[in-house]
N, C-alpha and C positions, 0 to 999 in steps of 0.2 A: 062574380067573375067579370073582369073587364074585357069586352070584345073590341074588335077593330073600330066599330062605329063610335063607341064611347071614347076610345083613345083619340080619334081624330077630332071629335067635337069638343074634347077637353083642351084642345090647343088654344093658346091665348095669342093675341096680336098686339103690336105696339099701338098706343093710342094717344101719343103726345101731339096735340094739334100744331105745335110749333115745329115739329120734326118733319122732314121731307119723307115721301114714300120712295120713289125711284129718283131721288135728287141726284144731280151731277156732283162729282167730286169737286171740292173747292178749287183745285188746280185747273179745272176745266178739261181735264184729260178724259174722264170717263165716269160712269156710275161706280161708286165704291164697291158694289157687289161684283163688278167685273175685274177687280184688281186681284193680283196674286197676294199671297201672304207676305212675300218679300217686299212687294210694293207697299202694302199696307203699313208694315213696320217702318219702312223708310219715311212714309208720310206722317206717321205718328211722331217720329223723331224730329222731323222738320217743323211740326206744328201745323202742317197744311191740312190735316185730317184728324178727326177725333175717333176713338174706338166706338163712341156712342153713335156717331154718324154712320160709320161702317156697319155696325150691328143693325141699325134701323134699315139701312138699304138692303141688307141680307134678309131681314125678317119680311120686308115688303116683297122681295123676290120670292121667298118661300110661299107667302100668301097667294101669289099669282100662279106659281107653277104647281103647287101641291094638287089642286083639283085635276090637273092635266096628266101628271105622271105618277102621283102617289108614291113619292120617295120617302115620306116621313111616317113614322109610327107615333111620334110625339114631338111637339114643339113647345119650348118654354120661353116665350118672348119676355115675360116679366123677369124671370131669372137671368136671362141673357142680358137684358138692359141693366140690371143691377150690377152684374159682373163688368159690363162695359163701362158704366159710370165709375166704378172703383178703379178700373184700368186707366180711364181718362185722367183721374186725379193723380195716379202715379206718374203718368207721362207729364202732367203739368209740373210736378215736383222734380222732374228729371230723374225719376227713380223706378223705371220699369223693373219688374221682378224676374223677367226671363226673356227668352228668344222670341216668343210669340205672344207677348203681353198685349191683350186687346184684340187678337185675331179670332174671328168666328170659326168655330169647329163643329163638325158633326161626328157622331159615333154610331157605328153599326150596332143594331140591337141584339148582338150576341155578347157584347162587352159591357161590363158593369159600369154604370154611371151613377154616382152617389145622388140620391134624391129622386131617381126615376126608376120605375120597374124595368127589368130586362126580361121581356116576354118571349123573345127568341122566335117570333113568328108562329107561336103555337097556342092553341086554345087550351092546352093541357097545363100551361104555366099560369098561375093565378097572381094577379097584382098584389094581393094581400098575403102571399106566401112567405114573404121575407120583409125585413126592414129596409132593404135597398140602401144601406148606409155605407157602402164600400165602393171604391173605384178599382177598376182593373189597373194593372201597372202602367200601361200606356196612357190611360186616362189620368191617373194620378200625376204622372210626369207633366202632362199638359196643364193640369190645374196648378202645379207648382210654378210653371212658366207663364201663368197669367192668361191662359186661353179663355175665350168666351164660348160656353157650350150652348148652342142654339137648339139642338134637338137630337133625336135618335132616328136612324134610318132603317129602311125595310130590309128584310132578309127572308128567303124561303125558310120553312120550318126547320129550326136547328141548323140552318146553313147546309142542308144536305145535297143540294143540286146546283147546277150552273146557270139557272135562271131564277128570277125573283118573283115568286107568287106564293102565297101561303093561305091556309084556312083562316088565319087571324086577320090579315091586312089586305088580302086580295092581290091584284096584279100591279106590278110596277112597270110603267111604260118607258120607252126609249126617248131621250130628249130630242132626237132628230125625227122621230115618228112614233108617237105614243101607242100606235097600234102594234108596234114591235116590242120585243123584250129589251130590257136594259141589261140583260145578262145577270149572272149571279155567282156566288151568293151575296156579294156586296153590291147588289144592284141599286139600292136606294142611295148609297154613298156615291156611286158613280154618277147617277143622274143628278144628284144634288150639286156635286162639284161642277159638272158640265154646264149647269144652268145658273151658276152664280149663287147658289144657296149655301155659302161658306166655301172658302178656298181650300180648306184642309178637311180631310175626313180619315177616320181610322176604319180600315177594313180588315177582314180575316181571309186567309187563303189556305185551304186544305187540299185543293186539287186544281186551283186556278181562280179561286173566288175573288181575288183582287184583280187579276189580269184579264179575265174574261169580260166582266162588265166595263172595265176601263177601256178595253179595246172596242167594245160595242158602242160606248158613249163618247169616244174620242178624247179621253184624258190620259194622264200618266198614272200607271199603277206599278207598285214595286213590292215584290215578295223578298224580304231580306233572307240571309242565311238563317236557318233555324237556330233559335236561341239568342239571336242578336237583339230582338225586342222581347222582353219578358212577357209571359202569358200566365194569367191566373183568372179564374180557376182553370185547371188543366183541361184541354179539349178532350172530348170522348174519342176523337179521331187521333189521339196520341201525337206523335212527333211528325205527323203530316201537316199539322196546323201551324200557321204563321200569322202574325199581326204585321200589317204593312200600310204605308201611306198611299192615299189616293188624292192626287193633286192636279193642278193645271199644267205643271211642267216639272222637270227634274230638279230645278233649283229649289222649288218649294218642298219637294220630297226630301232633299238633302237637309234642309232646315228642319223639317219634321223629324227626320231620323236622329238628328242631334238632340232632340228633346226626348223621344220615346225610347232611345237605347239606354237610358239611365237604368242602373241596377235596381232590382227589387227582390228581396229575400224570399218572397212567396213562390218564385219559380226556381226550383233547384237545378233546372237544366239550362239556365241562361248562360250565355257566354260572358267572358270577362269584358269590362268596358272597352270600347274601341280606343286605339292608341292615339288617334287624331280625329278632329271633327269632320263630318261628312261634307260640310259646306266647302271645304278645301277642294273636294272633287269637282266642283263646278267653277273653279277659278280660272281655268285655262281656255275657256270658250271652245272654238272649233278646233283648237290644237290638241284637244284632249284625246283624240284617237290616233294621232300621228304615230306610226310605228307599231301599232297593235297588230297582232296576228289574229285574223278573223276567219272563222269557218262559217260558211253559209250553207245551210241545209234546207232546201226548199220544201222537202217533204218528210224530213226526219227518217230517212231510210225507206221511203216509199210507202209508209203506212198510212199517209194522209192523202185524201183527195181534195186538193186546194182549188177553189174557184179561180178561173183565169184572171179576173179583175183584182182579186186579192193578191194572187201571185205577182202580178205586174206591179202593184203598189209596193209590195215588200222588196221586190228586186230593185226598184228605183231607190229605196232607202239604202240597200246594200251598195249600190253604185255610188251613192253619196258618201258612204263611209270610205270607199276607195278614193274618191276625190279629195277627201280630207286627210289622206295620207296613210290609211290603214292598208295592210297587206291582206287582201281578201282571196280566199280559195273556196270553191264550191266543193264541199265534201261532207259526208255524213259521219256521225260519231260511231256508226257500226253497232248499234244496239237494237234489240228487238222491242216491240211494243209491250210494255209491262202492264197492260190494262187488267189482265186477270188477277195478277198479284195485288194491284191497287184495289180492285173490287173486294178481294178478301179482307184487306185491312180496313177499307172504308165501310163496307157493309157490316163487318163485325163491330166496328165502333158505333154504327147506328143502332145495331141490335142491343148493344150494352146500354146505350143512351136511354132507350125506351123500356128496358127490362123492368124497372121499378113501377111502371104505369099499370094501373088497374085496367081490366078489360074494357070498361066503359070509356076510359080516357083514350085507349088505343083506337077506338072507333072515331075519335075526333081528329086523328092524324091525317095528313096528306096521304091519299091512297098510294102514291108512288113511294113514299117513305115507308109505308107499311110493307110494301113488296120487298124493298131492299133489306128491311129489318128481318123479314122471314128468311131471306137468303143468308144474311149474316148469321142468324141463329143456328143455321144448319152446318156452318163450318166447324171443323174440329180444331183443337189446339195444334195438331200436326199440320193442318191446312194453313193455319196462321204462321207457323214457323217456316213453312215452305215459302210463303209469300215474303217473309223477312229475308230468306236466303236470296230470292230474286232481287229484292231491294238492295241488299249488300253488294251483289254482283254488279248491278247497275251503277251503284255509287262508285265502285272501283273502276269500272269502265270509263265513267265520265271523269274521274280523277286523272286517269291515264291520258285521256283525250286532252285535258286542259294543260298537260305538260307541253303540248305542242301548239295549242291555240289559246289565246287570252279570252276570246269571246266566241260563243256560238250564237248565230243569228238564224232565226226561223220566223215564219208567220206566227203571230200570237194565236190565231184561229184560222181554220180553213174557210170560214163563212163569215158573213156579216149578220147583223141582227135580223132575226126571223120573227114570226108571229108571236105576240105576247100571250102568255098563258099556256104555251106548249113547252114540254121538256126537250123535244127534239124538232128539227126542221121538218115540215111536212114533206113526205116523199123521200126522205133521206135513207130510210131503211134502218135507222138507228132505233134502239129501244130505250137506252139510257143516255144521260147527258155526256157521259164519257166518250160516246161514239163520235161526237163532233168537237172534242177538246183534246186531240192527241198530242198537242204541243205543250200543254200546261201541266198535267198531273205527273209526268215523269220527273219533273224537277221539284215536286213535293217529296217524292220518294227519295231523291238524292239530297234534299235539303239545300240546294244551291240557290244563290241569289238570282232573280229573274225579274225583268221589267218589260212592260209593254209601252211603246211609244206610238202615237198616232202618225201615220205615214201617208195617208191618202183617203180617198172615198171610192165607193163602188158606183155603179151606174145610177143608183137611186139616191146618191148623196150620203150614204151611210158610212161611218168611219171604218177604216182598216187599221190594224195594229201590227207592228213589227216587234218581235220578242228578242231581247238581249239576255244571254245567260253567261255567267262566269263561274269559276271554281268556287267552292265553299270558302267563305271569309273574304272574297273579293267584291264585297258590296260596293265599295267606293269606285271600283273600276266600272261597274254597271252604270252607276250614277254619272260618272265622268263621260262615258260614251253617249249616254242618253242626252246629257246636256249639250254635248257637241252637236248632236243631230238637231236638237231644238234650235241652237244658235245658227245652224246652217239652213234653217227653214224647212225642216222635214215635215212639220205639221201645218204649214201655211195653207194647204188645200182643205184642211179640216176646219171650216168656218164654225165659230161658236153657234150653237143652236139658239133659235129664238122662238119662244112659245107665248 
């Protein structure tokens, strides 16, 4: 059995003595590791930068930050450099194979990546249990578009909670303060993107698992409409689970969405291909929100206790939307907190996930996961169907709400990053991660597109996120509004972390 120590010591590093480690970009602008995917592609096209140079810079960054934040379960430097060299040759011939040819990418370790074990943060998954010769749909689309896969990122065991620590790989720290959590369950991806360890990452979101860590780490995270990005194998958490981009800004997320929204027959619940490319959503700059009807709900009906510094940063972002021409009204959707229904669906999925495990293997599980699995196993089919009824009613209510409002804006989270290794903030009174994530899981129940945009920092310099939510299928609208906020400088106060 491969344990976390073996996986990390198995990592390889670039060793070409002629290649720079943290070398500046040839244009003199910045280290290639600090460029967005959009910038990288433009510089590849102009000949100012090679995919090999960019990949070396990213690998050097990983080597520096991994001991500090523990964002990776596996790094394949040799494989990444081979892919980068092949990409460089394609660019030299003027024949890139896709939209992200040569762009370094990381993949959350819940998604299949051909040639690498997908251990899912669990000591119960053996590296020799499968051939690992298949890509998840989103990974397959990236491979077809020439992406360079540098590694797999950390997750809590089976992605079950909103922070990232697991019995297999330990704790993932926040890029702004490694003593604090990166959030979860896509915490490794968020930390990697924030620190320049590849500009694009694939995360998964079943109750906020893209948006929570993106908010804590000061990056952009997007949960598309369910089915917009094909998913295989099917999640044990059913139709709560989405695949989404984790990037430095909305423009990169739109680029990544144009890649990973490609169809895949293995997901029978996927949506039809989008009618237009998502990059068009970022074409209008700050004019992208002019005339939009925006509902601002600071507490989502009073169910959330939002810290004053978080509330203030979010309100400033809402005021910026108004300055850009949106019609903003402070109003709640009029829905009640669906946390109990979410627990039934989520905990039942967890119980089904571990059901095949032998008793000895169950003892290897995260103790918190064992607890929610026991709760999930106690629910009946009628309990499950009653939770589905709550979900359907919530979806109807939000559908009605969006006939009057294009966007719903809330805080992404009521708090900023807290102590690493804890499921809930100390002294909060919460027992499970859902207690401090009241703004995220409702929109997994409704399957709506939702994004988090960094909009400020708290008194400790930790990032704050604002959440943008639209009606189902209005993914481009969320990206358009997020891009307008970026163009207007909403994230300027969130300085990139330096470790």
